[in-house]
PLY file of the C-alpha trace (Angstrom):
ply
format ascii 1.0
element vertex 349
property float x
property float y
property float z
element edge 348
property int vertex1
property int vertex2
end_header
143.18 170.42 147.82
143.80 166.85 149.04
140.41 165.72 150.32
142.14 163.15 152.57
142.90 166.15 154.80
139.13 166.55 155.14
138.48 162.95 156.15
138.22 161.08 152.85
139.32 157.52 153.60
138.84 153.93 152.44
135.32 153.75 153.92
134.09 156.55 151.65
136.24 155.41 148.71
134.52 152.02 148.94
131.09 153.67 149.09
132.04 155.74 146.05
133.06 152.64 144.06
129.87 150.78 144.99
127.55 153.57 143.79
126.93 154.87 140.29
129.08 157.99 140.58
130.32 158.37 137.00
130.60 162.04 136.11
130.34 163.07 139.78
132.92 164.30 142.28
133.10 164.03 146.11
132.53 166.92 148.51
132.23 167.23 152.28
129.83 169.64 153.96
131.91 172.03 156.07
129.24 174.60 156.98
125.44 174.75 157.07
123.67 178.07 156.46
120.15 176.69 156.07
119.26 176.72 152.38
122.93 176.98 151.44
125.76 174.58 152.21
129.47 175.21 152.01
131.40 172.16 150.82
135.03 171.24 150.24
136.02 169.51 147.02
139.34 168.55 145.40
139.33 171.92 143.62
138.42 174.01 146.67
135.32 175.37 148.41
131.88 175.68 146.83
128.61 177.20 148.01
125.73 174.97 146.90
121.97 174.86 147.39
120.43 172.36 149.76
118.56 169.75 147.66
114.78 169.97 147.74
114.16 166.22 147.70
115.25 163.59 150.21
118.47 161.80 149.30
118.56 159.29 152.16
116.26 157.74 154.78
116.64 160.58 157.26
115.98 163.27 154.67
118.62 165.41 156.38
122.06 166.62 155.47
124.50 167.51 158.22
127.92 169.10 158.54
130.42 166.29 158.07
128.40 164.44 155.41
130.16 163.34 152.23
128.23 164.03 149.03
128.43 163.15 145.35
128.08 166.34 143.31
127.34 166.72 139.63
127.45 169.80 137.42
123.95 170.65 136.18
123.79 172.04 132.62
120.37 173.52 133.39
121.40 175.59 136.41
125.13 175.80 135.61
125.77 174.88 139.24
126.82 171.90 141.32
123.91 169.70 142.45
123.80 167.03 145.16
123.06 163.60 143.69
123.99 161.25 146.52
124.83 161.15 150.23
127.49 158.57 151.11
126.70 156.24 154.01
127.76 157.73 157.34
130.34 156.16 159.65
128.95 157.90 162.71
126.05 160.20 163.50
125.36 162.40 166.52
121.66 163.22 166.76
118.96 164.27 169.20
115.20 164.66 169.31
114.43 168.02 167.69
113.13 170.79 169.92
109.48 171.73 169.55
106.26 169.76 169.25
107.16 167.93 166.03
108.48 164.40 166.57
111.63 164.12 164.49
115.34 163.44 164.66
117.83 166.28 164.31
121.25 165.24 163.05
123.83 167.49 164.70
127.00 166.13 163.08
128.08 163.27 160.81
131.23 161.22 160.31
132.83 162.33 163.58
135.76 160.32 164.99
135.85 161.91 168.46
133.36 164.06 170.31
134.53 166.48 172.99
131.72 166.84 175.55
132.45 170.31 176.90
131.41 171.67 180.29
132.95 174.59 182.10
134.22 174.37 185.66
131.88 177.11 186.84
128.09 177.18 187.13
127.66 175.10 183.96
129.15 171.99 185.61
126.30 169.45 185.74
126.80 165.69 186.08
123.23 164.82 185.08
123.65 166.75 181.84
127.00 165.04 181.31
125.35 161.61 181.62
122.86 162.56 178.92
125.61 163.79 176.57
127.60 160.60 177.15
124.61 158.41 176.25
124.12 160.32 172.99
127.86 160.21 172.27
128.14 156.44 172.75
125.03 156.03 170.58
126.69 158.07 167.80
129.55 155.63 167.34
132.21 158.28 167.98
134.69 158.20 170.87
133.60 160.53 173.70
136.07 162.66 175.67
134.95 164.88 178.56
136.59 168.32 178.41
136.20 170.60 181.44
137.08 174.18 180.50
138.01 177.28 182.49
140.16 175.38 184.99
141.96 178.64 185.82
138.75 180.02 187.37
137.89 177.01 189.54
139.11 176.45 193.10
138.27 172.71 193.26
139.37 171.35 189.89
140.60 167.98 191.22
137.30 167.33 193.01
135.20 168.09 189.96
137.45 166.04 187.67
137.06 163.11 190.08
133.26 163.52 190.05
133.22 163.62 186.25
135.33 160.44 186.06
132.86 158.60 188.29
130.02 159.72 186.00
132.01 158.82 182.85
133.30 155.23 183.26
135.92 154.35 180.67
136.06 157.90 179.27
139.01 160.27 179.42
138.29 163.41 181.44
140.55 166.39 180.85
140.48 169.76 182.62
141.79 172.59 180.43
142.44 176.30 180.57
142.69 178.40 177.43
144.25 181.13 179.59
147.12 179.14 181.11
147.29 176.40 178.46
146.67 173.64 181.03
145.52 170.38 179.42
145.61 171.67 175.82
148.56 169.48 174.80
146.70 166.39 176.03
143.83 167.14 173.61
146.07 167.45 170.55
146.54 163.67 170.33
142.99 163.36 168.96
143.87 165.51 165.93
145.58 163.75 163.04
145.29 164.13 159.28
141.71 163.40 158.24
140.40 162.90 161.80
137.35 164.90 162.86
136.55 166.10 166.38
133.19 167.69 167.26
132.63 170.02 170.23
129.27 169.68 171.96
128.01 171.55 174.99
125.92 174.42 176.28
126.32 178.06 175.28
129.15 179.91 176.98
131.27 176.91 178.00
134.17 178.06 175.82
133.89 175.85 172.72
134.87 178.58 170.24
137.71 179.74 172.50
138.95 176.13 172.63
138.90 175.95 168.81
140.98 179.14 168.61
143.42 177.85 171.23
143.91 174.53 169.43
144.36 176.37 166.12
146.84 178.84 167.59
144.93 181.75 166.07
141.46 183.27 166.09
139.38 181.26 163.66
136.04 181.85 165.39
134.68 184.95 167.08
134.15 184.74 170.83
132.46 186.87 173.49
133.27 187.31 177.16
131.11 185.65 179.81
128.78 187.71 181.99
130.30 188.19 185.41
127.01 187.94 187.32
126.20 184.35 186.33
129.39 183.05 184.60
127.50 182.41 181.37
128.70 183.36 177.93
126.55 184.99 175.34
125.71 182.78 172.39
128.52 183.05 169.82
128.34 180.20 167.30
125.24 180.48 165.11
125.88 177.65 162.67
127.84 174.40 162.51
131.22 174.74 160.86
134.03 172.28 160.19
137.49 173.88 160.46
140.80 172.45 159.21
143.47 173.04 161.85
146.91 174.26 160.73
148.66 171.21 162.24
146.16 168.75 160.72
142.84 167.33 161.78
139.39 168.91 161.70
137.30 170.43 164.45
133.56 171.06 164.37
132.14 173.83 166.54
128.38 173.69 167.12
125.83 176.14 168.53
125.25 175.66 172.25
122.41 173.32 173.16
119.92 174.48 175.77
118.76 170.87 176.14
119.59 167.46 174.76
116.56 165.21 174.29
117.70 161.70 173.39
116.48 160.24 170.09
117.99 156.75 170.05
119.72 155.50 173.17
119.89 151.69 173.27
123.66 151.39 172.82
124.35 154.47 174.94
122.15 153.25 177.80
123.86 149.85 177.69
127.28 151.49 178.09
126.24 153.99 180.78
123.63 151.97 182.69
124.34 148.36 181.74
124.64 147.33 185.39
121.24 148.86 186.23
119.54 147.23 183.26
121.06 143.88 184.22
119.64 144.27 187.74
116.13 144.85 186.36
116.37 141.49 184.58
117.16 139.69 187.85
113.83 140.53 189.51
111.55 137.57 190.27
108.81 138.95 188.02
109.54 140.12 184.47
107.01 142.96 184.83
108.38 144.13 188.19
107.76 147.83 188.87
110.48 147.82 191.55
108.04 148.97 194.20
106.58 146.47 196.70
106.87 143.31 194.59
108.66 140.39 196.29
112.03 139.33 194.90
112.89 142.75 193.47
116.63 142.74 192.71
116.68 146.53 192.33
115.24 147.16 195.82
117.70 144.70 197.30
120.62 146.41 195.56
119.46 149.83 196.77
119.05 148.58 200.34
122.44 146.87 200.30
124.28 149.85 198.86
125.20 148.04 195.62
123.20 150.55 193.61
123.33 154.27 194.35
119.95 155.98 194.75
120.82 158.92 192.44
122.02 156.50 189.74
118.74 154.60 189.93
116.75 157.83 189.78
118.73 158.93 186.70
117.93 155.64 184.97
114.25 155.95 185.87
114.05 159.50 184.51
115.71 158.51 181.25
113.43 155.47 180.88
110.35 157.68 181.32
111.71 160.12 178.74
112.34 157.29 176.27
108.87 155.86 176.83
107.33 159.29 176.26
109.28 159.76 173.01
108.30 156.27 171.80
104.65 157.05 172.52
104.93 160.28 170.52
106.62 158.41 167.66
103.89 155.75 167.65
101.22 158.44 167.78
102.79 160.19 164.80
102.95 156.90 162.89
99.28 156.15 163.61
98.33 159.64 162.47
100.31 159.20 159.25
98.70 155.80 158.62
95.26 157.33 159.15
96.08 160.12 156.68
97.39 157.62 154.15
94.22 155.56 154.60
92.09 158.61 153.86
94.12 159.38 150.74
93.79 155.79 149.47
90.04 155.76 150.15
89.66 159.07 148.32
91.61 157.72 145.35
89.52 154.53 145.28
86.28 156.56 145.33
87.62 158.66 142.49
88.37 155.50 140.47
84.88 154.13 141.20
83.25 157.20 139.65
85.12 156.61 136.41
0 1
1 2
2 3
3 4
4 5
5 6
6 7
7 8
8 9
9 10
10 11
11 12
12 13
13 14
14 15
15 16
16 17
17 18
18 19
19 20
20 21
21 22
22 23
23 24
24 25
25 26
26 27
27 28
28 29
29 30
30 31
31 32
32 33
33 34
34 35
35 36
36 37
37 38
38 39
39 40
40 41
41 42
42 43
43 44
44 45
45 46
46 47
47 48
48 49
49 50
50 51
51 52
52 53
53 54
54 55
55 56
56 57
57 58
58 59
59 60
60 61
61 62
62 63
63 64
64 65
65 66
66 67
67 68
68 69
69 70
70 71
71 72
72 73
73 74
74 75
75 76
76 77
77 78
78 79
79 80
80 81
81 82
82 83
83 84
84 85
85 86
86 87
87 88
88 89
89 90
90 91
91 92
92 93
93 94
94 95
95 96
96 97
97 98
98 99
99 100
100 101
101 102
102 103
103 104
104 105
105 106
106 107
107 108
108 109
109 110
110 111
111 112
112 113
113 114
114 115
115 116
116 117
117 118
118 119
119 120
120 121
121 122
122 123
123 124
124 125
125 126
126 127
127 128
128 129
129 130
130 131
131 132
132 133
133 134
134 135
135 136
136 137
137 138
138 139
139 140
140 141
141 142
142 143
143 144
144 145
145 146
146 147
147 148
148 149
149 150
150 151
151 152
152 153
153 154
154 155
155 156
156 157
157 158
158 159
159 160
160 161
161 162
162 163
163 164
164 165
165 166
166 167
167 168
168 169
169 170
170 171
171 172
172 173
173 174
174 175
175 176
176 177
177 178
178 179
179 180
180 181
181 182
182 183
183 184
184 185
185 186
186 187
187 188
188 189
189 190
190 191
191 192
192 193
193 194
194 195
195 196
196 197
197 198
198 199
199 200
200 201
201 202
202 203
203 204
204 205
205 206
206 207
207 208
208 209
209 210
210 211
211 212
212 213
213 214
214 215
215 216
216 217
217 218
218 219
219 220
220 221
221 222
222 223
223 224
224 225
225 226
226 227
227 228
228 229
229 230
230 231
231 232
232 233
233 234
234 235
235 236
236 237
237 238
238 239
239 240
240 241
241 242
242 243
243 244
244 245
245 246
246 247
247 248
248 249
249 250
250 251
251 252
252 253
253 254
254 255
255 256
256 257
257 258
258 259
259 260
260 261
261 262
262 263
263 264
264 265
265 266
266 267
267 268
268 269
269 270
270 271
271 272
272 273
273 274
274 275
275 276
276 277
277 278
278 279
279 280
280 281
281 282
282 283
283 284
284 285
285 286
286 287
287 288
288 289
289 290
290 291
291 292
292 293
293 294
294 295
295 296
296 297
297 298
298 299
299 300
300 301
301 302
302 303
303 304
304 305
305 306
306 307
307 308
308 309
309 310
310 311
311 312
312 313
313 314
314 315
315 316
316 317
317 318
318 319
319 320
320 321
321 322
322 323
323 324
324 325
325 326
326 327
327 328
328 329
329 330
330 331
331 332
332 333
333 334
334 335
335 336
336 337
337 338
338 339
339 340
340 341
341 342
342 343
343 344
344 345
345 346
346 347
347 348
């Protein structure tokens, strides 16, 4: 197996040369089953155990990561010794009460942000996905599926283009084949495309259509609400017959942003620039004199719904930062207690 087909390039070759990798061999994670990982090496696929200790700052491995493996004489199995530095990373704030980052995919070249042209179509959700995509470092493309079942495709495509400045928007139908050829240009040898979107938008069907055969199982949508039943249960990287790789991911019920500075600058740079033009640096954009935001809203230079979207995202980011700071303070307090306990123990001896 030529690992260049799986994305090995000069970036990772350089990382390999700069690390102590003697006696090791490269592998890319192509599927994640929890405690087990399926990887592709020069000699074929392997099923390996997820390492128990952290190997990088995030402490997480994700589908798309490149690893350095070594054969362990003790276990007679391949063990992960190193994670090569990522080129790109798509992540979100993990669901639940714990404050942590969840890495969804790594080393992605292009990310297809998939919405269906039925009841799933949601511009606010699309904005959020675009912010995360720009933050990842990958190139975002908006893919609107199920065009054959929508009566106002042109209108919705136009709305999506307004919400996605500088991003290609493509309506597709896996039934009629509309728009599929236009997506193939993103697939070349070694290039990786990830599909991200809600459950039932047709991601697995799109994978099968691009592959020209059924690689992933799919289920029909429910007729009463146009939603599909959850099909993909794990992340899996698939090599397409014509070249290129595609990563299908489980549908996301929500996307809470983790880091968003670069993404917010791309999507809301004009709004953030306006906030800097207010007379007072701590302007709340309410009744303060010289508020550039209020003037722009009154003059029609800034749309009300765009401003409200920015406000909502800023509140969400502030809430996450507060949770992160609270977690850090808690950890520092716990560390302080451990140090004090150790010092008392030393004092007794």
